[in-house]
SELODREN-78629 format. One record per residue: residue number from 1; residue in one letter; x, y, z of N, C-alpha, C in turn. Coordinates in steps of 0.2 Angstrom, whole numbers, plus 5000, padded with zeros to 4 digits. Each point is the difference from the previous one (the first is absolute). Example, Ala and Ser with C-alpha at 12.3 -4.5 7.8 and 13.67 -1.06 7.14 Angstrom:
  fike  sepa  n_xx  n_yy  n_zz  ca_xx  ca_yy  ca_zz  c_xx  c_yy  c_zz
     1     A  5066  4972  5039   4996   5006   5000  5004  5006  5000
     2     S  4998  5005  4996   5004   5006   5001  4996  5005  5003
***
This chain:
  fike  sepa  n_xx  n_yy  n_zz  ca_xx  ca_yy  ca_zz  c_xx  c_yy  c_zz
     1     M  5667  5323  5603   4999   5006   5005  4996  5006  4997
     2     N  4996  5003  5004   4996   5005   4997  5004  5006  4999
     3     T  5001  5003  4994   5004   5005   4999  4998  5007  5004
     4     F  4993  5000  5000   4997   5006   5004  5003  5001  5007
     5     K  5001  4994  5003   5002   5000   5007  5007  5004  5001
     6     N  5004  5000  4994   5007   5003   5001  5000  5007  4998
     7     N  4994  5003  5000   4999   5007   4998  4997  5004  5006
     8     S  5002  5006  5001   4997   5004   5006  4993  5002  4998
     9     D  4996  5002  5005   4993   5002   4998  5001  5006  4995
    10     T  5005  5004  5001   5000   5006   4996  5002  4999  4993
    11     T  5004  4995  4999   5001   4997   4993  4994  4997  4997
    12     L  4996  4997  5004   4994   4997   4997  4995  5005  4998
    13     S  5000  5005  5004   4996   5006   4999  5002  5004  4993
    14     Q  5006  5000  4999   5003   5003   4994  4998  4996  4994
    15     Y  5000  4993  5001   4998   4996   4995  4993  5000  4998
    16     A  4996  5001  5005   4993   5001   4999  4998  5006  4996
    17     T  5004  5005  5002   4999   5007   4997  5002  4999  4992
    18     A  5006  4997  4999   5002   4999   4993  4995  4996  4996
    19     V  4997  4994  5003   4995   4996   4997  4994  5005  4998
    20     K  4998  5004  5005   4994   5004   4998  5002  5005  4995
    21     E  5006  5003  4999   5001   5004   4995  5001  4997  4993
    22     I  5003  4994  5000   5000   4996   4994  4993  4998  4998
    23     K  4996  4998  5004   4993   4998   4998  4997  5005  4997
    24     N  5000  5006  5004   4996   5006   4997  5003  5002  4993
    25     A  5006  4999  4999   5003   5002   4994  4998  4995  4994
    26     I  5000  4994  5002   4997   4995   4995  4993  5001  4998
    27     I  4996  5001  5005   4993   5002   4999  4999  5006  4996
    28     D  5003  5005  5002   5000   5006   4996  5002  4999  4993
    29     S  5005  4997  4999   5003   4998   4993  4995  4997  4996
    30     R  4997  4994  5003   4995   4996   4996  4994  5005  4999
    31     Y  4998  5004  5004   4994   5005   4999  5002  5004  4994
    32     R  5006  5003  5000   5001   5004   4994  5001  4997  4994
    33     V  5002  4994  5000   5000   4996   4994  4993  4998  4997
    34     A  4996  4998  5005   4993   4998   4998  4997  5007  4997
    35     R  5001  5005  5004   4997   5007   4997  5002  5001  4993
    36     Q  5007  5000  4999   5002   5001   4994  4998  4996  4994
    37     A  4999  4993  5002   4998   4995   4995  4992  5002  4998
    38     N  4996  5002  5005   4993   5002   4999  5000  5006  4995
    39     K  5004  5005  5002   5001   5006   4996  5001  4998  4992
    40     E  5005  4995  4999   5002   4998   4994  4994  4997  4996
    41     V  4997  4996  5004   4994   4996   4997  4995  5005  4998
    42     L  4998  5005  5004   4995   5005   4998  5002  5004  4994
    43     Q  5007  5002  5000   5002   5004   4994  5000  4996  4994
    44     L  5002  4994  5000   5000   4996   4994  4993  4999  4998
    45     N  4995  4998  5004   4993   4999   4998  4997  5007  4998
    46     Y  5002  5005  5002   4997   5007   4998  5003  5001  4993
    47     E  5006  4998  4998   5003   5001   4994  4997  4996  4995
    48     I  4999  4993  5002   4997   4995   4995  4993  5003  4999
    49     G  4996  5002  5005   4994   5003   4999  4999  5005  4995
    50     R  5005  5005  5001   5001   5005   4995  5000  4998  4993
    51     F  5005  4995  4999   5001   4997   4993  4994  4997  4997
    52     I  4997  4996  5005   4994   4997   4997  4994  5005  4999
    53     S  4999  5005  5004   4995   5005   4999  5001  5004  4994
    54     V  5006  5002  4999   5002   5004   4994  4999  4996  4993
    55     N  5001  4994  5000   5000   4996   4994  4993  4996  4999
    56     S  4996  5000  5005   4994   4996   5000  4994  5004  4999
    57     R  5000  5006  5003   4994   5004   5001  4997  5003  4993
    58     L  5005  5001  4995   4998   5003   4994  5001  4994  4994
    59     A  4999  4994  5003   5000   4994   4995  5006  5000  4996
    60     K  5006  5002  5002   5006   4999   4996  5001  4992  5000
    61     W  4998  4997  5005   5001   4993   5000  4993  4997  4999
    62     G  5000  4993  4999   4993   4997   4999  4997  4999  5006
    63     S  4993  4998  5000   4996   5000   5006  5002  4995  5005
    64     N  5004  4995  4998   5002   4994   5004  5008  5001  5002
    65     A  5002  5006  4999   5007   5001   5001  5003  4998  5007
    66     I  4996  5002  5005   5003   4998   5007  5000  4993  5001
    67     T  4995  4996  4997   5000   4993   5001  5006  4997  4997
    68     V  5002  5002  4993   5005   4997   4997  5007  5002  5003
    69     I  5000  5006  5002   5007   5003   5004  5001  4996  5006
    70     S  4995  4998  5004   5000   4996   5006  5003  4993  4999
    71     K  4997  4997  4995   5002   4993   4998  5007  5000  4997
    72     M  5002  5005  4996   5007   5000   4998  5005  5002  5005
    73     L  4998  5004  5005   5004   5001   5006  5002  4993  5004
    74     Q  4994  4996  5000   5001   4994   5004  5005  4995  4996
    75     Q  5000  5001  4993   5004   4996   4996  5007  5002  5001
    76     E  5001  5007  5000   5007   5002   5000  5003  4999  5007
    77     L  4996  5001  5005   5002   4999   5007  4996  4995  5004
    78     P  5002  4993  4998   4996   4995   5003  4999  5000  5008
    79     G  4994  5000  5003   5000   5000   5007  4999  5007  5002
    80     L  4999  5005  4996   4999   5007   5002  4994  5001  5003
    81     K  4999  5003  5006   4994   5001   5003  4998  5007  5001
    82     G  4994  5002  5000   4998   5007   5000  4999  5004  4994
    83     Y  5000  4996  4994   4999   5003   4994  4995  4997  4996
    84     S  4995  4998  5003   4994   4997   4996  4996  5006  4997
    85     E  4995  4998  4996   4997   5005   4996  4996  5005  5005
    86     A  4997  4997  5006   4997   5004   5005  5005  5005  5003
    87     S  5006  4997  5002   5005   5004   5003  5002  5006  4996
    88     I  5001  4999  4993   5003   5005   4996  4994  5005  4999
    89     K  4994  4998  5000   4994   5005   5000  5000  5004  5007
    90     M  5002  4997  5005   5000   5003   5007  5006  5006  4999
    91     M  5005  4998  4997   5006   5005   4999  4998  5006  4996
    92     R  4996  4999  4995   4997   5005   4996  4996  5005  5004
    93     I  4995  4997  5004   4996   5004   5004  5004  5004  5006
    94     F  5005  4996  5002   5004   5004   5005  5003  5006  4998
    95     Y  5003  4999  4994   5003   5006   4996  4995  5006  4999
    96     E  4994  4998  4997   4995   5005   4998  4997  5003  5006
    97     E  4999  4997  5006   4997   5003   5005  5005  5005  5004
    98     W  5007  4999  4999   5005   5004   5004  5004  5004  4996
    99     C  4999  5000  4993   5005   5004   4996  4998  5008  5001
   100     H  4994  5001  5001   4999   5008   5001  5003  5002  5007
   101     I  5002  4996  5004   5003   5002   5006  5007  5000  4999
   102     F  5003  4995  4997   5007   5000   5000  5003  5003  4994
   103     E  4996  5002  4995   5002   5004   4994  4996  5006  5000
   104     N  4997  5002  5005   4996   5006   5001  4995  5002  4994
   105     R  4997  4995  4997   4995   5001   4995  4996  4994  4999
   106     Q  4995  5000  4997   4996   4994   4998  5003  4997  4994
   107     L  4998  4994  4999   5003   4996   4994  4997  5004  4994
   108     A  5004  5002  4996   4998   5004   4994  5002  4997  4993
   109     I  4996  5002  4995   5001   4997   4993  5007  5000  4998
   110     D  5004  5005  5002   5007   5001   4998  5004  4994  5003
   111     D  4998  4997  5006   5003   4994   5002  5001  4994  4995
   112     F  4995  5000  4996   4999   4994   4996  5005  5001  4994
   113     D  5002  5006  4999   5004   5002   4994  5008  5001  5002
   114     N  5000  5001  5007   5007   5001   5003  5002  4995  5006
   115     S  4999  4994  4998   5001   4995   5005  5008  5000  5002
   116     I  5001  4998  5007   5007   5000   5002  5003  4994  4997
   117     I  4996  4995  4997   5003   4994   4998  5000  5001  4992
   118     N  5006  4999  4997   5000   5000   4993  5000  4993  4998
   119     S  4995  4998  4996   4999   4993   4998  5006  4997  4996
   120     E  5003  5005  4997   5006   4998   4995  5007  5000  5004
   121     S  4999  5002  5006   5007   5000   5004  5000  4994  5004
   122     S  5007  4998  5001   5001   4994   5005  4999  5002  5007
   123     N  5000  5006  5002   4999   5002   5007  4993  5001  5001
   124     N  4996  4995  5001   4993   5001   5000  4997  5004  5006
   125     I  5002  4999  5006   4997   5003   5006  5005  5004  5004
   126     R  4998  5006  5002   5004   5004   5004  4997  5000  5007
   127     I  5003  4999  5005   4997   5000   5007  5001  5007  5003
   128     E  4995  5004  5001   5000   5006   5003  4999  5001  5007
   129     Q  5003  5005  5003   4999   5001   5007  4993  5003  5001
   130     F  4996  4997  5005   4994   5004   5002  5002  5007  5003
   131     D  4997  5005  4997   5001   5006   5003  4994  5005  4998
   132     T  4998  5003  5005   4994   5005   4999  4999  5005  5006
   133     D  4997  5005  4998   4999   5006   5005  4993  4999  5003
   134     K  4996  4995  4997   4993   5000   5002  4999  4995  5006
   135     L  5005  4997  5003   5000   4996   5006  5005  5002  5005
   136     S  4999  5000  5006   5005   5002   5005  5005  4994  5000
   137     Q  5006  5002  5003   5005   4995   5001  4998  4994  5004
   138     S  4995  5001  5005   4998   4995   5004  4995  4995  4996
   139     D  4996  5003  4995   4995   4996   4996  5004  4996  4995
   140     L  5006  5004  4997   5004   4996   4995  5003  4994  5004
   141     F  5003  5001  5006   5003   4995   5003  4995  4994  5001
   142     H  4994  5001  5002   4995   4995   5001  4998  4997  4994
   143     F  5000  5004  4994   4998   4997   4994  5005  4995  4998
   144     L  5007  5001  5001   5005   4996   4998  5001  4994  5005
   145     N  4996  5000  5005   5000   4994   5005  4994  4995  4999
   146     V  4996  5002  4995   4994   4995   4999  5001  4996  4994
   147     G  4999  4994  5001   5001   4995   4994  4995  5001  4994
   148     F  5002  4998  4994   4996   5002   4994  4993  4997  5001
   149     T  4999  4994  5002   4993   4997   5000  4996  5004  5005
   150     N  5002  5002  5005   4997   5005   5005  4998  5006  4996
   151     H  5005  5003  4997   4999   5006   4996  4994  4999  4995
   152     Y  5000  4995  4996   4995   4998   4995  4993  5000  5004
   153     V  4999  4996  5005   4994   4999   5004  4997  5007  5002
   154     I  5005  5004  5002   4998   5007   5003  4997  5004  4994
   155     I  5004  5000  4994   4998   5004   4994  4993  4998  4998
   156     T  4998  4994  5000   4994   4997   4997  4994  5002  5005
   157     K  5001  5001  5006   4995   5001   5005  4999  5007  5003
   158     T  5004  5005  4997   5000   5006   5003  4999  5005  4994
   159     A  4997  5006  5002   4998   5005   4995  5004  5006  5000
   160     T  5003  5002  5006   5004   5006   5001  5007  4999  5002
   161     L  5004  5005  4999   5007   5000   5002  5000  4999  5008
   162     E  4996  5004  5003   5000   5000   5007  4998  4994  5003
   163     E  4995  4996  4997   4998   4994   5002  5006  4995  4999
   164     R  5003  5000  4994   5005   4996   4998  5006  5000  5005
   165     L  5002  5006  5002   5006   5001   5004  4998  4998  5007
   166     F  4994  5000  5002   4998   4998   5007  5002  4992  5000
   167     Y  4998  4996  4995   5001   4993   5001  5007  4999  4999
   168     I  5004  5004  4996   5007   4999   4999  5004  5001  5006
   169     R  4998  5005  5004   5003   5001   5006  4999  4995  5005
   170     R  4994  4997  5000   4998   4995   5005  5004  4993  4998
   171     C  5000  4999  4993   5004   4994   4998  5007  5000  5002
   172     A  5003  5006  4999   5007   5001   5001  5002  5000  5008
   173     T  4996  5003  5004   5002   5000   5007  4997  4994  5004
   174     E  4995  4996  4997   4998   4995   5004  5001  4993  4997
   175     F  5004  5000  4994   5002   4995   4996  4994  4995  4999
   176     W  4995  5003  4996   4995   4996   4998  5001  4995  4995
   177     K  4998  4994  5000   5000   4995   4995  4994  5002  4995
   178     V  5001  4997  4994   4995   5001   4995  4992  4999  5003
   179     E  5000  4994  5003   4993   4999   5003  4997  5005  5005
   180     T  5005  5002  5004   4998   5005   5005  4998  5007  4996
   181     T  5004  5002  4995   4998   5006   4996  4993  4999  4997
   182     K  4999  4994  4997   4993   4999   4997  4995  5000  5005
   183     Y  5001  4998  5006   4995   5000   5005  4998  5007  5002
   184     Y  5005  5004  5001   4999   5007   5003  4997  5004  4994
   185     L  5002  4999  4994   4996   5003   4994  4993  4998  5000
   186     K  4999  4994  5001   4993   4997   5000  4996  5004  5005
   187     E  5003  5000  5006   4997   5003   5006  4999  5008  5000
   188     D  5003  5003  4994   5000   5007   4999  5003  5004  5006
   189     L  5006  4997  5002   5003   5003   5006  5002  5007  4999
   190     Y  5001  5003  4994   5001   5007   4999  4995  5004  5003
   191     H  4994  4999  4998   4994   5004   5002  4998  4998  5007
   192     K  5001  4995  5003   4999   4998   5007  5005  5003  5004
   193     E  5006  5000  4998   5006   5002   5004  5004  5006  4997
   194     G  5000  5000  4994   5004   5005   4996  4998  5007  5001
   195     S  4993  5001  5001   4998   5006   5002  5001  5002  5007
   196     I  5002  4995  5004   5002   5000   5007  4994  5001  5005
   197     Q  5001  4998  5006   4995   5001   5005  5000  5007  5001
   198     Q  4995  5003  5003   4999   5007   5001  5006  5003  5005
   199     T  5003  5004  4997   5006   5003   5004  5000  5008  4999
   200     N  5004  5004  5003   5001   5007   4999  5007  5001  4998
   201     F  5003  4995  4997   5007   5000   4998  5001  5006  4995
   202     E  4996  5001  4995   5001   5005   4995  5000  5007  5003
   203     K  4997  5001  5006   5000   5006   5003  5006  5001  5005
   204     T  5002  4995  5003   5004   5000   5006  5008  4998  4998
   205     L  5001  4997  4994   5007   4998   4999  5002  5004  4994
   206     E  5005  5004  5001   5002   5005   4995  5004  4997  4995
   207     E  5005  4996  5002   5005   4997   4995  4997  4995  4996
   208     S  5000  5001  4993   4996   4996   4996  5002  4992  5000
   209     D  5006  4999  5000   5002   4993   4999  4998  4996  5007
   210     F  5001  5003  5005   4998   4997   5007  4992  4999  5000
   211     R  4997  5005  4997   4992   5000   5000  4998  4994  4996
   212     Q  5003  4999  4994   4999   4995   4995  5001  4993  5003
   213     R  5006  4999  5004   5001   4994   5003  4996  4998  5006
   214     A  4997  5005  5003   4996   4999   5006  4993  4998  4997
   215     L  4998  5003  4994   4994   4998   4997  5000  4993  4998
   216     Q  5006  4998  4998   5000   4993   4997  5001  4995  5005
   217     T  5002  5002  5006   5001   4995   5006  4994  4997  5003
   218     F  4995  5005  5001   4994   4997   5004  4994  4999  4996
   219     K  4997  4995  5002   4994   4997   4997  4993  5003  5003
   220     E  4995  4999  4996   4993   5002   5002  4998  4994  5005
   221     E  5001  4994  4999   4998   4995   5005  5005  4995  5001
   222     Y  5000  4997  5006   5005   4995   5001  4997  4993  5003
   223     Q  5003  4995  4998   4997   4993   5002  5004  4998  5006
   224     L  4997  5001  5006   5003   4998   5006  4997  4993  5002
   225     D  5002  4995  4997   4997   4993   5001  5001  4997  5006
   226     F  5005  5002  5004   5002   4997   5006  4995  5003  5006
   227     I  4996  5005  4998   4995   5002   5005  4994  4995  4999
   228     K  4999  4996  5005   4995   4995   4999  4993  5001  5002
   229     T  4998  5006  5003   4994   5002   5002  4999  5007  5001
   230     E  4994  5003  4998   4999   5007   5000  4997  5002  5007
   231     E  4998  4996  5004   4997   5001   5007  5005  5001  5005
   232     I  5005  5004  4999   5006   5001   5005  5001  5008  5000
   233     S  5004  5001  5005   5002   5007   5002  5006  5002  4995
   234     E  5001  5007  5000   5006   5002   4996  5006  4998  5003
   235     R  5001  4999  5006   5006   4998   5004  5001  4993  4998
   236     V  4995  4995  4999   5001   4993   4998  5002  5000  4993
   237     I  4997  5005  4996   5002   5000   4993  5008  5002  4999
   238     E  5002  5004  5004   5007   5002   5001  5004  4995  5002
   239     Q  4998  4996  5005   5004   4994   5002  5000  4995  4995
   240     Q  4995  4999  4996   5000   4995   4994  5005  5002  4995
   241     V  5000  5007  4999   5005   5002   4995  5007  4999  5002
   242     V  5002  5002  5007   5006   4999   5002  5002  4993  5000
   243     Q  4996  4995  5002   5001   4993   5000  5002  4997  4993
   244     N  4997  5004  4995   5001   4998   4993  5003  5006  4996
   245     I  5005  5003  5003   5003   5006   4997  5003  4999  4994
   246     K  5003  4994  4999   5003   4999   4993  4995  5000  4995
   247     N  4994  4997  5001   4995   5000   4995  4997  5007  4999
   248     F  5000  5004  5005   4997   5006   5000  5005  5005  4995
   249     I  5006  4999  5001   5005   5004   4996  5000  4998  4993
   250     M  4999  4993  4999   4999   4998   4993  4994  5003  4996
   251     A  4995  5001  5004   4994   5003   4997  5001  5007  4998
   252     F  5005  5003  5003   5001   5007   4999  5007  5001  4995
   253     G  5004  4995  5000   5006   5000   4996  5006  4999  5004
   254     P  5005  4996  4997   5006   4998   5004  5005  5005  5002
   255     E  4999  5006  4998   5004   5006   5002  4999  5003  5006
   256     F  4994  4997  5004   4998   5003   5006  5004  4996  5006
   257     T  5002  5004  5005   5003   4998   5006  4996  5002  5006
   258     F  4999  4995  5004   4995   5001   5006  5004  5003  5005
   259     M  4998  5005  5003   5003   5004   5006  4997  4999  5006
   260     G  4993  4997  5000   4997   4999   5007  4993  5001  5000
   261     N  4996  4997  5004   4993   5002   5001  4999  5003  5007
   262     Q  4995  5004  5000   4999   5005   5006  5006  5004  5001
   263     Y  5003  5003  4994   5006   5003   5000  4999  5007  5004
   264     R  5004  5001  5005   5000   5005   5005  5002  5007  4998
   265     L  4996  5005  5000   5003   5007   4999  4998  5004  5006
   266     E  5005  5004  5002   5000   5004   5006  5000  5008  4997
   267     V  4994  5003  5002   5000   5007   4998  4998  5004  5006
   268     S  5004  5005  5002   4999   5004   5006  4998  4996  5006
   269     G  5004  4995  5001   4999   4995   5006  4994  4996  4999
   270     Q  4996  5000  4995   4994   4995   4999  5002  4995  4995
   271     E  4997  4994  5002   5002   4994   4995  4994  4999  4995
   272     F  5002  4998  4994   4995   4998   4995  5003  4994  4997
   273     F  4996  4996  4997   5002   4993   4997  4997  4999  4993
   274     I  5004  4999  4995   4998   4998   4994  4999  4993  4999
   275     D  4995  4998  4997   4998   4993   4999  5006  4996  4998
   276     L  5002  5002  4994   5006   4996   4996  5004  5005  4997
   277     L  5007  5000  5000   5004   5004   4997  5005  4996  4996
   278     F  5001  5002  4994   5004   4997   4995  5005  5005  4997
   279     Y  5005  4998  4997   5005   5004   4996  5000  4997  4993
   280     S  4999  5004  4995   5000   4998   4993  5007  5002  4997
   281     R  5004  4995  4998   5006   5001   4997  4999  5004  4993
   282     R  4995  4998  4996   4998   5003   4994  4999  5007  5000
   283     L  4996  5002  5005   4998   5007   5001  5005  5004  5004
   284     K  5004  4996  5004   5004   5003   5005  4996  5005  5005
   285     S  4995  4996  5002   4995   5004   5004  4997  4995  5006
   286     L  4998  5003  5006   4997   4997   5005  4992  4999  4998
   287     V  4997  4994  5001   4993   4999   4998  4997  4998  5006
   288     A  4995  5004  5002   4996   4998   5006  4993  4997  4998
   289     F  4998  4995  5003   4993   4997   4999  4996  5000  5006
   290     E  4994  5002  4999   4995   5000   5005  4994  4995  4998
   291     L  4999  4995  5004   4995   4995   4998  4993  5001  5003
   292     K  4995  5000  4996   4993   5001   5002  4996  4994  4998
   293     R  4996  4997  5004   4996   4994   4998  4994  5002  4997
   294     G  4998  5007  5000   4993   5002   4998  5001  5005  4994
   295     E  4995  5004  4999   5001   5004   4994  5004  5007  5002
   296     F  5003  5003  4995   5004   5006   5001  4996  5005  5003
   297     K  5003  5004  5005   4997   5006   5003  5004  5006  4999
   298     P  4997  5006  4999   5004   5006   4999  5006  5001  5005
   299     E  4998  4999  5006   5005   5001   5006  5006  4996  4999
   300     Y  5000  4995  4996   5007   4996   4999  5005  5004  4997
   301     T  4998  5005  4995   5005   5004   4997  5004  5005  5004
   302     G  4996  5003  5005   5004   5004   5005  5005  4997  5004
   303     K  4998  4994  5003   5004   4996   5004  5007  4998  4996
   304     M  4999  4998  4993   5005   4998   4996  5005  5006  4998
   305     N  4996  5005  4999   5004   5006   4999  5005  5002  5005
   306     F  4998  4999  5007   5004   5002   5005  5005  4995  5001
   307     Y  4999  4993  4999   5005   4995   5000  5006  5002  4995
   308     L  4998  5001  4994   5005   5002   4995  5004  5006  5002
   309     A  4997  5005  5002   5004   5006   5002  5005  4998  5006
   310     A  4998  4996  5004   5004   4998   5006  5006  4996  4997
   311     L  4998  4995  4996   5006   4996   4997  5005  5004  4996
   312     D  4997  5005  4996   5005   5004   4996  5004  5005  5005
   313     K  4998  5002  5005   5003   5004   5005  5005  4996  5004
   314     Y  4998  4994  5003   5004   4997   5005  5004  4993  4997
   315     I  4997  4997  4995   5003   4993   4998  5003  5001  4993
   316     K  4997  5003  4996   5003   5000   4993  5007  5003  5000
   317     L  5004  4997  4996   5007   5002   4999  5001  5005  4995
   318     P  5005  5005  5000   5000   5006   4995  5000  4998  4993
   319     D  5003  4994  4998   5000   4998   4993  4994  4996  4998
   320     E  4995  4999  5004   4994   4996   4998  4995  5004  4998
   321     N  4995  4997  4996   4994   5004   4997  4995  5001  5006
   322     P  4995  5004  4999   4995   5001   5005  4996  4993  5001
   323     S  4998  5000  5006   4997   4994   5003  4993  4999  4996
   324     I  4997  4994  4999   4994   4999   4997  4995  4996  5004
   325     G  4994  5001  5000   4995   4996   5004  4995  4997  4996
   326     I  4999  4994  5002   4994   4996   4997  4995  4998  5005
   327     I  4994  5002  4999   4995   4998   5005  4996  4994  4996
   328     L  5001  4994  5003   4997   4994   4998  4994  4998  5003
   329     C  4994  5001  4996   4993   4999   5003  4997  4994  4997
   330     K  4995  4998  5003   4996   4994   4997  4996  5003  4994
   331     S  4997  5006  5000   4997   5003   4995  5000  5008  5000
   332     K  4998  5003  4995   5001   5007   4999  4995  5003  4996
   333     N  4998  5006  5001   4996   5004   4996  5004  5005  4996
   334     E  5001  5000  4994   5005   5004   4996  4999  5008  5001
   335     E  4993  5002  5000   4999   5007   5001  5003  5003  5007
   336     I  4998  4995  5005   5002   5002   5007  5008  5000  5000
   337     V  5003  4996  4997   5008   5000   5000  5002  5006  4997
   338     E  4997  5002  4994   5002   5005   4996  5000  5007  5004
   339     L  4994  5001  5004   4999   5006   5004  5005  5000  5006
   340     S  5001  4994  5002   5005   4999   5006  5007  5002  4998
   341     F  5002  4999  4994   5006   5002   4998  5001  5007  4998
   342     S  4995  5004  5000   5000   5007   4997  5005  5005  5003
   343     D  5000  4999  5007   5004   5004   5004  5006  4997  5003
   344     T  5002  4994  4998   5006   4997   5003  5007  5002  4996
   345     S  5005  5000  5004   5006   5003   4998  5005  4994  4999
   346     K  4999  4994  5003   5005   4995   4999  4997  4994  4995
   347     P  5005  4997  4997   4998   4995   4995  4997  4994  5003
   348     M  4994  4998  4998   4997   4994   5003  4995  4997  4995
   349     G  4998  4994  5001   4995   4997   4995  4996  4996  5004
   350     V  4994  4998  4997   4995   4995   5004  5000  4994  4995
   351     A  5001  4994  5003   4999   4994   4996  4995  4995  5004
   352     T  4998  4995  4997   4995   4995   5003  5004  4994  5000
   353     Y  4997  4995  5004   5003   4993   5000  4994  4995  5000
   354     R  5002  4994  4998   4996   4994   5000  5003  4995  5004
   355     T  4996  4996  5003   5002   4995   5004  4999  4993  4997
   356     S  5003  4995  5003   5000   4993   4997  4992  4998  4999
   357     Q  4996  5002  5004   4993   4998   4999  4997  5003  4994
   358     E  5003  5005  4997   4997   5003   4994  5003  4998  4994
   359     L  5005  4996  5000   5004   4998   4994  4995  4995  4997
   360     P  5001  5000  4993   4996   4994   4996  5003  4994  5002
   361     E  4996  4994  4999   5002   4994   5002  5007  4998  4996
   362     Y  5001  5002  4994   5006   4998   4996  5006  5003  5004
   363     F  5000  5006  5002   5005   5003   5004  5001  4997  5007
   364     R  4995  4999  5003   5001   4997   5007  5003  4993  4999
   365     K  4999  4996  4995   5003   4994   5000  5008  5001  4998
   366     A  5001  5005  4996   5007   5001   4998  5004  5003  5005
   367     L  4997  5003  5006   5004   5003   5005  5003  4995  5005
   368     P  5006  5001  5003   5002   4995   5005  4996  5000  5006
   369     N  4999  4995  5004   4996   5000   5006  5004  5003  5006
   370     I  4997  5001  5006   5003   5004   5005  5007  4996  5002
   371     E  5000  4994  5000   5006   4996   5002  5006  5002  4995
   372     E  4998  5000  4994   5005   5002   4995  5003  5007  5001
   373     L  4995  5004  5001   5002   5007   5001  5005  5001  5006
   374     K  4998  4996  5006   5005   5000   5005  5007  4998  4999
   375     K  5000  4996  4995   5007   4997   4998  5004  5006  4997
   376     L  4997  5005  4997   5003   5005   4996  5003  5005  5005
   377     L  4998  5000  5006   5002   5005   5005  5006  4998  5003
***
């Protein structure tokens, strides 16, 4: 006999709610455990890196000390992984590149004489908590959610703290694998996107944390590979976006929620329609998109400024941040965009897009075909 048939619909609904709550608790618990484990690994590698740095940089040890230490570790702990000669050198670099942030100073000569590790003591390594006033709580949170190998890859390919934090934020929020991190570092994503597409956010967004998150959210260029031809109207582009809305959202980030296309606004009895309207959970803000198949024109900013003012007055909830607008064009002239933004009061940016016809052959082959895209919807 089916047990479920003996229960009322109300009871089944309660069971479903209970299952959902338990499932969420399990997932949340596993996430916290994984995050704590990653934090422990980073702290351990940082302390080992400190120990190695202090004892090796002034030749207290022989020139092949790290090689010998690695081999002896393997003998002491057979099957131990992650402590090859190369890995230990990575730990040393990890410490030396971050010690001026977490210890508020550059690696100094005194460090070599005042090591936290007493070689004559049985208590060899002390695990310290990461603590600093040079990183925001948000950046420290992201730092602790990035794996050690990703950290090392970022360290070796970046020159400034700002650039390093850009990749760390993206790693933490988008769950990049090491190969993904290497790819974006090679593509120099920071300078292509980290400087962000042209926006007026600095002028129009007063709250610094919200402004920073907004700058990190939007890109300079988007790959809209589901648009199959350029010889189409803006309405057809919009229809292709709606038909492939899941892919469009993934191009901008998983935290976006689609609210509708040709989103209707009524102002003083007149109707106005926004091409696409989204809500960003990360920004807690409405995001309006206007699609243009040609080059950016100055009049686009006035229209977007009006839309954003109407959204803020009639649609935005009291606890939400100001609405943001993105004008998505095929091409743009940077000076024209800059001048067009000079007198705007609402936060907006201009980004460009590329279609499937413009993608390199390698990427076209790697993308799913139209039938596969349809299955995602």
